[in-house]
N, C-alpha and C positions, 0 to 999 in steps of 0.2 A: 905257612900260607896256606898250603895245600889241603892239610888238615883241618883248617878252620873252614874253607869252603865246603868240605866234605861233610862236615858238621853241620854246617847250616842248610846242606841239601837233605842231609837226614831228616834234622828238626822239621823241615818245611813237609817231607813224605809222611812224618810220623804224625805230625801234629795237625795238615791238612790246612796248613796256614796258606792264605791266596793274598796276591798284593792289593793295596786297599784300591777300591773305585773311585773316581771321582765325577762330579756331574758337570756335565757341558749344556747350558740352556738352549733350547731351539732359538730362541730369539737372539741370542750371540753373534749365530751363524749369519755369513753375508745373505741378505735377503734380496738383492737384486737380482739374483740368478733365478726366483721363484717367478714361474710363469703362470698367468692368470687370463681369466677372460675381461676382468675390470678393475681398474684402479691398480694398487702397489699394494704388496705385503708389507704390514709394519709392524715394530717391534712393540710388546707391551700395550699396544691399541689397535683397536679395530682397522679395518682398512678404511673406515669416513672419520678416522681421527677421533674417535671417541673409547672410553674407559672399554675395556673389554667385558662383556656382559652377556652372559646364558641364561635365559629363563629368569632373569631378576637376580642373579647371581654374578656378582662382580669379582673379576679376578687381575692379578698384577702383574701376572707373567704370563706371557706367550707370542703367539702370532696371528694378527687378524690377515685373512687372505679373503679370497671370493670364488666362488664355483663359475667357470672349470680353474681348477688349479692345480701345477704339478710343483711340488719341491723335492728337488733330487739331491739326495746326500751321500758321499763317498764315506765307507767306512773301512776300516782296516783289517775287518773279521774277529777283532779284540775287544771291542765294544760290547759289553754284555746286555742293555737292556733299552729301551723306549720306554717311557711312561708318558701319559698325557689325559687330558680329557678335551671331549671335542663338541660342538653344536655351534647352532646358527646364532649369530649375532644379534643382539636386539635393537641395534643401530636403524634398520630400516624402518622406513615410514610403516604405519599399522597395514595399510593395504597390501603392502610389499610382503611383511611379515607373515602376513596370512596365507600367502601362497610360496612361502620359501621352502624350499626341499633342497636336500643335498646329502650324499653318502661320501663317508669318510674310508678310504682304502689306504692300506698299506703294502705296500710291493716289496718283498726282499729277495734281490738276486734274481728277478724276473717272476716270481711268483707271490700270491696275493696271500697274505700271511693273517690279515687281520681286515674286517670291515664291518663299519657300525651299523648298516643297511641305512636305509632313508630316513634321515632324521628331517624334522620340521620347526618352523617357527614357533617359540615359545616353550619348547620341550629340553626338558634339563639335560645338561653336559653329559656326556658317558664316558665313562674312564676307560683306560687300556693299560695295558702292561704287556709287551710281550719280549720275547728272548731275541736277541740280536745276536747272537755267538754264532763266529763262523760267517757272518754276511757282508760282503763288501759294497754293496748297492741297494741304498733304501730309497723306495720313493715314495711320499706323503702326497697322496692323490684326492682331492676332492672333486667327485662328480657331481654335475650339474642335475643327475636323475630324469634326463630328459624331458622336462616341461618348463624349459626357460630359466632363464637365471635372474629373474625379479625378486630382490632380498636375500639372494643367497650369500649373503656374507658370512664367510665361515672362520670359525676360531680353532686353532690348536693351542690350550691352555695349561699352564704348568708342565708344559713340554720339555722334556730333557731327557738326556742320554746318560746313562751310567757306563763310564769308560776305564779299561782298563790299558789299552794303548793307545794310537795317536788321536789327537781329537776329530770328531767329526768333520768334514768340509763340505759346505753347499757347493753343488757344480752344475753347469748347464750341458743339455746334452749334446754330443760330439757332432760337429757340423761337418757332413760328408764334401768331397770336392763338387764342383760345378761341372755339370755335364749336360750336353746340348743333345737333344732327341731329335727338333727339327733340322729335315734337309737345307742343304745349302742353298740361297735362295737363286732361283733361275734367271738367266740373264734374257730370254724370252717373254714377252708379256704375259701378262695372267690378271685376267679381271679379277677382282675379288669380292667379297661380299660388303655391304649387303645389296641383295638384287632386287629388292622393293622400297619403295619411298612413299611417303604419304604427304601431302602439301594440300593449302587452301587455293583457290581459285582467287586472282587478285591480288595475293601477297608475294612479296618478294622472294625469289625462289634462288636456292644457294646449294649446290652440290657438286663435290669433286668426284668423279669415276674413279674408284681406288684400283688402280693399275700398277702391278709390279712388274720389275724387270729393268734391262738396261736402256737408259736415257739417250738419245730422246726416242720419244713413242708418240705416233699418229694416231690419234684417237677419235671415232666417227660415231655419231650418235643417230640412226635412223628412227623416225617416225615419234619424233619428240611432240608434247603437246604443243597446240599452237599458243605463241608466246614465249617459248623456252627456245635457247638456242645453245651450242656448247663451243667453246674454244677447242678446235680440235689437236693445238699444243698442248694443252695443261689438262684438258677432259673436265672442265670445269664447266657445269650449267647454270645458267641464269637468266634473268626474266620475269615474267608473271604469265602464270597458266591462264590462258583466256576460261576456259569452261571447266565442269567436274567431268569426271570419266576416268576408266580405266585403260591406260596407253601401254602397250606392249612396244618395247624401244629396243632396238637390235642395236647392241654397242660393239664395235670391230676395234681393239688395240693392235697397232703392226711396228713393228721395229726392225732393225737388220737382223735378228736371228728367231723371226717366225711372227706368227698371228695368232690371237685368240678372238673369239666371239662368244658374248653370252647375250641373254634377255633380261633386260630391267625393266621391272612394273613399275610405273608412276601411277599411283591413285590420288587424283585432284577429287577432293570431297572434305570431308568433315575431319579425318583424323591425320594428324600428323604422328612422328615417331612410329612407325611401323614396325621397326625392330629396335633393340634397347640403346639408347644412347653410348656413343663412344668418342673418348677423347682425353683430355687432361684437366686437372685441378691444382688450384694451387695450394690447398690448405694443408696437404700432409708433408710437404716440403717446407713451405715459408710460414705456416701458421697465418698471421697477420700481417706479418713484415712483407707487403707486395709492395709493387709500382708499375709505373709503363712502363719502365725499363725492362723488367724481370718478366712482365708479361709477354713483351714483343721480343725479348729473347728465347722466352720457349715456343714462342708461335715459330721464330726461325728455325729452332732445333727440332720441332716436330717436322717439319716440312723437311730439313736437311736429315734426318733420321730415316725419312720414306715412311713415317707410320700415318700419313696421311693415302699413301698408297694400299692401305690395309684397312680403311675405314674408320681410323680416328679423326674426329671433323670436329670436335668442339675445343676450345680454350676459355675454360670458366676461372674467372675472377671470384674467390670466395671471400670471407670476411676480411675488414682492414680497408676498403677503398673509401668508405664514407666520409663525408665533412658536415656540414650544417645543411639546413633547407634555404632554398632560394632559386632564382632562375624563372624561366617563363612558368611553369606549372607549379612554383613551391615545392618542388620535390627535393630528394635527398641530393645535393650536389657532391662533387668529389672531393677528396681532401687533396693537401698540396702534393701528393706522391702522384697524381693522376692530373697533370696540368689540362689536359685535353681529350675527355672521354671520348668524343665523336671521332677525334682524330685516330685515337688506338682502335676502335671498332672499325674504322674503315680501313686501318690496317691490316687486321686481322682477315675480314673478308677478301681483302685483294689476293690474299695467300689460299683463296678459296677454302677459308675454314671458317667456321660460326661461333659465335663469341657468347659466354654466359657471365651474369652477375649474381651478386647474395643479395638477399635482404630478410627482415624478419619482422612480423607482425607485432613483436614485442615494442617497447618505448625504447630499448638498447638491445643490440646484437650481444651473441655469446662472447664476443671479443670486446665489448663496452663501446661499439659503433652506434650511430642515430639508427634506428629503426622506422617502421611504416606507421607507427602511432606515436601518441604524446599526450601528455598531460594537459596541454593549452591548446586552442586553437592555433595559436601563433608558431605551435610546434616545439615550444621550449619545454626542457626535460625538467620537471619540477623534483619528480620522485623518482631517481633513478632504477629503485628497488622494483618499483610496481612492473608486472609482466606487459599486460596490456593497456595503454592510454586510453583517454576518455576520446580521442579524436583518431580516426583512421585516415592516415593519407594514401593509401593503396590505389586509388584512382590518379592521384597526381604522380607517383612513383611509376607506375604502369606507363604514364602518359610519355614521361621524360626517358624511361628505358626504350621504348617504341621509337622515340625520335631519336634517341643516341644511335638504333639499329640492333639492340640487343636481341638473341636467339635463344635464351635459355635463362632461366631463373631459378636459384634456389632458394626456397623459402624456408627457413630454419628457428628454430629453437624456444618452441616447439609450436608448430600449428597443430595441435591436437584437438580442432575442432572444425567442425563442418563450415561454420559460418565464415573464417576467413578464408579458408581453402575455395569455397565457392563464389566469394566475391573476386578473388584472383583469377579463377578461371574463367567466369565470364568476362572480366576486364580484358585478360589475355585474347580471347576471342574474338573481341571489339576491337582489338590494339590497329589491325591493319598488318600485323607480322605473325608467322608462324614462330611463337614463343613457348618453349618447352616448360612446362610447370613441374620443378620437382619439389617436393617438401620433404623437411628433414627436422628432426630426426625423432626415432623410435614411434612411429605412428601407432595408434592404439588398433590392436587385433579386431577388434568388435566393432571399428568402423572401415573394416577393412573393402566392403562394398562401395561405400562411398568415397574412398582413395580411388577405386577403381574406375569410378564414373566420373570424377573432378581431375585428377590428375595424371600427369603421362610417369611419373615415377614416384615413390614413396619410399623413405626409409624404414625399413622395418626394424631396424636396431639402433642403439647407441652406437657411438663411434668406434671403429676398429682401431686395433693398433697393430704393430709389427709384432707379434706373439702368434704361437701356435694354437694355445689356447683360444685367444682373441679369434683369430680366424676361424677355426674349426667349430667353435660354440656358434657364432654367429652364421656359419655357413649350413652346417648339417642340423639347426632348427629352423630353415626356412621351409620345409614342407609343408605346414598348416596353411602358408601363404598360399600354396600352387595354385589352386581355382580362381584365383584374383587376378591373376597376370594374363593379358592379352596383348594383341598389336594395338598399339596407341596406350599403353598403361602397364608400367612394369614394376615388380616389387625389387626395391634396390638394398641390397645386402653392405652397401657402403663402397669405399673407393680400394682401388688396388694398393696394395702395400709391398711393392716390390721395388728393387733400384735405391736410390740414395734418399733418405727419407731425414726428417727432422723438426717437423712442425715448428719452424722458426727458431729453432734452438741447434745443439749438435747435430748435425748432418752427418747420418751413418749408412751403411749398408744396411739392408734390412735384415732383422733377426731371424726372420723365416730361413732355414736350409733349403738349398737347391730342392730336395724331394718336396718339403712342404711349398714351395713356391709351385711346383707343378700340380701339386692337390691344390692351390688356390685356384690358379686359373682355370683348370679342369672344371672343380666345384661352379665356379662364378658362370661358365660357358653352359653348365646343364642347366642352371637355374634362369637362363635369359635374364642375364644381371646386366645394367649399364656396367659397361669397362671403362672406368675414368681410370686414366694413370694419375699418381699421387707423388713421382719422385720428380729430382731435379734433372731435366733431359738434357742439359749440358753436361752433365756426369754419366750419361748413359752407358754401359760395358756390353760388351757382344753378348754376354749368356741372357741378360735382363732383354734384350733387343729380341735374342731368339724366342723367347717365351711372348713378347706381345706380339709377333709378325709370323706367327705358324697359321696358315690360311687355313685350314681344316679346323681348327681349334675353334678360330673366329667365325666360320661358316656355322657350327653349332649354335654359338652365340647368338648371330644374327639370323637364325635360319626364319625364313618367311611364313611358316605355320605359327610361330608365337606361342608356341606350348611349352611353359615351364616344367623343369624336370621334376622328379618326385623319387622318393625312397622305395626301392624294390625289396631289401632286405637289411638288416643289421644284427650283429651279434655283439651285444655291449660286454661279453666275457672276452670276448676275441679281440673288439675293438676293431670291429669292421664294419664298412658301410657300403652298397650298392646302389648307385643311383642310375636312372634311364632318363632317356627325354626322345618322343617322338619325332621325327625331322620330316619335312614336307614332301620328302622324296620317297616316303615308305621305310625308309632306314630307321634305324634307332641308335642313338648315341648310349653308351653304357660308360660310368667311371666305376672302376673297383677299387675302394679305397682302403687304405692299410694305416690304420691310427695307433698302433700299436708301437713299440720300440724294436720289435723285430720282424726280420725276413718272414712273410705267411704267404701260401698259396691260396688264393681265392678263385672261385667258380662262378658261372652264370649260367643257370641252368635255361633253355629256350622256354620252359614250360613258364619260369618266372617272368619272361617277357609275354607269355601269351604267344608264341610261336610254335610252328611245326615244321619237322623236315629239315634240310640243310640250310646252314646259313654259311654266308660269306662274311670273315672277319677282318677287319683291317685296324690296325693302332693309328690313330691319329696323330698323335704327336709326332712318329716317325713317317708318317703319310705312306705306309707300306701294309700290302696284302698278307695277311699272314695263312690263308688257307680258307677251306671249306669245311664245315664241322657238322655233326649230324645230330648232337643232344645237348651240348653243353660245351663252353670253352673256360680252360685252366690256364692260370698263369701266375708266377711268382711276381708278389708285389713287394716292394722295398719299404723297410718301415717308415711313416709319416707319408708314403708316398701312393702313386695311384698308376694304375694301367687305363688308359683312354681306347673305349672301342668305339668302331663302326659296325653294326652288324644288320647284313640285308639277306633278302633270298637269294639262296646258292644254287648251285648246278651240279652235275655230275662231274668228277674230277678229271684232269687230265694230266698232262706231264707236267704243266706248272702249278699244278692246285695240289692240296693235301685234305684229305678228307679225315677226319677222327671222330 
């Protein structure tokens, strides 16, 4: 036996015999682990469920994805090669295909080993063949090339591994353990942002002063506008302001542990939403499976969690409440899941919260419910496939929403025309209520000035989902929208994807890792984005609550100056981004973002911020002063994570400060 084995070994050495390789196709791997900004990766078809086609050439095998997209594959070091062809799928509409661009990049054990260069729609597939010998981690990355993702349907065709050892396995990025950066909430009272409000004279006013701290708290508001009063037990301000003006209100909160005093500015005039809306929306957890009881439960949970003490003020009902037309105004009536809409609105208001509702200018909404237009004067749906009907019932619907007492309307799918937006904007101003108009979704950028003039918030993107590629693609493509945000009008990159989510299906913990969630909240705060929670508040965990209730992070989002942050620097090779936002107190909020899979050091130079001299640096998440620095600040940033800083003019160091 030993002689036979020795003979076989000698034969192999002498003849150069190699064990046979076998083919493992990329489409045979588990595609549920692919992370991409839109849709799902699909085997042997585009992500739009059409045959794989690149520049007119059809392929039977492959994986259809979408930029940005990450496909992680675990190898055992004995895989011989990876071969494929890549390109932009033909399935996108022609206007999107013309602007489609993406780059295909392959990373082996942390190093780029192949890249396609930026490819465009209608460009022929580009072939590749790379050695994977000795590699244990392979990442197939599709980058959106920094110009948006319209039409970026990306295909890996005829993609296969030549394997000698174990089969390749698709994997997800390892999830780090949760860790809390925010300090433990204090027992003494603290008056939190927002510190400026906008309202119209003569309209019902409702605002709960956000005060954290041990209950009971006694809250006094001096110099309120005539017509307004405060409940000193709850801090809820109600009434109707008598006349226009700027009112500086001194608010004092006191409990058994201490006292806090802040100035609250109330602007009575034309503008509402002087800071981005904060609250909760039903869609990301319940989808269209909503009811009166669920909305009441979420209202109670928001108050019980103390989120109202940090500025979360809205409970928003999304798609799924609508029945048929009728009632006093021939408006959309609620379906049987909402037996008494006025009573529900009153219940939410009784908690010191505002309430929102959803509709659409279409014949039917995204979820298939009654919209604000119809094919017939009677409001009957004849052809549900039509987007806009021949008759608009916007006036009747606004009258009904105002009669019920709603404070916010999300108008959806898709108000991509000025006429419907202008109509609704006018009707809301004439309604007798301060109703926030939020248009959704993917408002065209070329009409940005109109959205800024007509709406209080507008979705700059399609729907977000709880993935790294979705969140970062949306968030880091917001820079071009920066000039159009201002007090009263806000760019909206969509709702927060934290906590327990499900869109009406399987409720699950967000797929964002803890570091990715810090990135999410930090970026949204720098963007002056609406902070609309999308999770099940009854299943709130301590980590998610800590993310949502850091008062200094919220103060950046709610800063009274209302200037959206913007990109300072970006390195696409190192996968880093630095963003800053000027704040009303003269300081600058800065986010150091590490989008790579590895720990990195990032630096911010004062010259990049147009600053000179010594600057005080504070860690916003930790609410901790870091010292005084002369020229720059450098910090390690975790993979997929962020360091969130507040920078302001410094002074000479003393025993308690450090200068570098």
